N, C-alpha and C positions, 0 to 999 in steps of 0.2 A: 504494500500500500504506500502510496506517495504521501509525503508530509502535508500536501494541500488537500488530500481527500478527507472527507468526514467519515469517521468510523461508523459502521452500522449500529443501529440502536439495538440494545439487548432486549430480547423478547421476554415478557413476563411469564413466570411459571404459573400455570393455571391449576385449579384443583384436579382436573383430569390428568394433567402431567404428573402430579404427586401420586394419584391413584395408580397410574401405570408404573411409575418408579417403585411404588410399594409392592406391586405384584412381582416385578422383576427382583426386588430385594428378597422376597420370600422364595422365589425359585432358586436364587443363588445361595442364600444363607439359612433357609429353613423356617418352618412355621412352628409356633408355640402356643400353648393354651395355659390359662391360669394366671399369668402375669404378662406385662408388656413384653418382657424379654427373658429368655432362658438365662440361668446363672452359668456363665462361662468366663474364661479368661480372654476371650477374643473381643476385639472392638466391634465385631459385626455378629452379635448373637442371633439365634433364631428369635423371631418376633411374632406377636399376635398381629391381627389386621391393623389396629390403630398404632401399635408399636412400629410396624413397617412404614406407615405413613409418616411417623415422626422421624424415622431414619432417613426416609426419602427427602424430607424437608430440611433436616439439620445436618445429616451426615454423622450423627452420634445419637445414642439413646435419649429419647425424650419421654419423661414420665408425666409431664404436665405441660400444658401450653405455655405456662410462664417460663419454662426452660428455653423457649425460643426467642430469637430476636423479635423485636416489636414488629418489624416489617414482614415477618414470616407467619405471624400468628393467624391473621385473617385467612390466608390461603390454606393453612393447616386445618383450621376449624371448618372452613368451607368444604374441604375434601372429606372430612368426617361426616358433615351434614349430607353431602352427596351420596356417600356410602350408606348412611342411615335411610335416606329416601329410597335408594335402590333396594335395600333389604326389605323395606316396607312393602314394596311391590312384588319382589321375587322370592324372598325367604322370610315371610312374616312369622315372628315369634312374639306373642303378646301374653303377658301374665293375666290370668282371668280370675276374678274373685268367685266366691261360692254362688253368687247370683248370676254369673255369666257376663259380668261387666269387665271391660278391659281396665287393668290397673295402670297400664302405661300406654301412652299414645303411639309411640314409635318403637320399632325393633332396635334394641340396643346393639351396636356392633360389638360391644364388650361381651354381653351375654351370649350373643349369637356365635361369636368366635369360640367361646368356651363350652358350647353345647357339645355333649359327647358324640352326637351324630355328625358334627361339622368336621370337614377334612381340609387339608391344605388345598386340594383341588377346588373345593367350594369357595374358599377364601380368595384364591387367586382369580377364579372366574367372576366372583362378585366385585372385586376391585376393578377388573377390566371392564365389566359390564357397567359399573357406576361411572367409569371414565367415558365410555361411549355415550352413555345417557347425558352426562354433563356436556359433552361436546355437542350432542344433538340439540340440547336446549339453549346453549350459549354461543354457538358459532354459526357462521354462514359462510360456506365455501372456504373454510379454514381460517377465517378472520373472526376475532371476537366481536360479539354484537354490542 
């Protein structure tokens, strides 16, 4: 690049990008249930769905959104919200009281990840599906709306 050229603008990372990176993280480093991250001596431990989103966002384990830079928090929380919306549509798990009423309005990605019937394949597919759905709702021809 010549000194007189303007460098290209950096593209913003979208929630869909984080969801895809989280799915890739799980493929490479493994999936975990019960806590955000498996207890290991590696800097890239197996992670749950939300833990993988944190790793994709920060590059290190994230146990709470306050562990993130202020600029990254909104995208991280939006990615979790997109996953929650996707789970509500495709993998609904709602706690029901004795009278048949829902105790929670949305499927928790934390509870869903830890369900004994959930597998790594389910989690990876849900992360990728949520990314596709986010793109469908928020982009036109590859451009943000």
